[in-house]
Structures are given as C-alpha cells and as structure tokens.
Residue, then its C-alpha position, 0 to 999 in steps of 0.5 A: m499499499a502506497d504512503l498516500d493510501i495509508d495517509q488517507a486511510l488514517e485521515r478517514r479513521l481520525e474523522t470518524l473518532d468521537e470526542d473521547v479521542g485518547t481514552c483508549c490510550e489511558d493505560l499506556p503509561r502503565l503498560v510501559e512501566d509494567a514492561r520496563s519493570s519486568s525482571s527479564f526486561t533488562e536481560h532481553l534488551e541486552r540480548y537483543r542489542a547484542i544480536a543486533d550487530e551484523k558481526r556478532l550475529l554472524v559469530l553466533a550463526m558460526l558457533a551454532r554450526s561449529k560449536t566452538l571457535c578460537a578467537c583467531e578463527v573469529q578474527a579471520a572469518l570476520g576480517v577484523t582486528h583482535a581488539t574488535v573480536s575482544h569487544h564483540m565477544g565481550t558483548l556477547r558474553a555480557a548478554g549470556l549468549v556465549e561462554s569462553e574458556k582460555r587454553g593456554k594463550w588462546v581463547f575458545y568460544r561457545l554458545s551458552d547452554d541456555v541460548n534458544l535463538p533461531l539463528p540463521 
C-alpha cells in the first residue's frame, strides 16, 4: 500500500473518532512501566542489542554450526582486528549468549547452554 493510501486511510479514521479521542490510550503509561519493570526486561534488551550487530550475529551463527571457535578463527572469518573480536565477544558474553574458555594463550568460545535463538 502506498504511503498516500495509508495517510488517506488514517485521515478517514481520525475523522470518525468521537470526542473521547485518547481514552483508549489511558493505560499506555502503566503498560510501558509494567514492561520496563519486568525482571527480564533488561536481560532481553541486552540480548537483543547484542545480536543486532551483523558481526555478532554472524559469530552466533558460526558457533551454532561449529560448536566452538578460537578467537583467531573469529578474527579471520570476520576480517577484523583482535581488539574488535575481543569487544564483540565481550558484548556477547555480557548478554549471556556465549561462554569462553582460555586454553594456554588461546580463548575458545561456544554458545551458552541456555541460548535458544533461531539462528541463521
């Protein structure tokens, strides 16, 4: 549907509203506050922000396929610096999406056991 059609439909809808405009929206502030104060809201927000980055989503998809990856493999696959890998993996760890294990001077990553995301 073209934007013009949507605008015209909205105008027609607004013309049909009676004088009680806005009464349907009175509960919105409470609904927003209820959602934000939920115990899992911050956790969900952190997870969604972490996977919103293309490179981090690629890492998760790679880990879903290979189970474990060394930081050097992530670096080579993404074509980024070691510092960038460290930043991205730190974000994923903080969001509870990956776990890391240091073996000598190498760090290996895997998906956290409780990750239940539909990964590409």
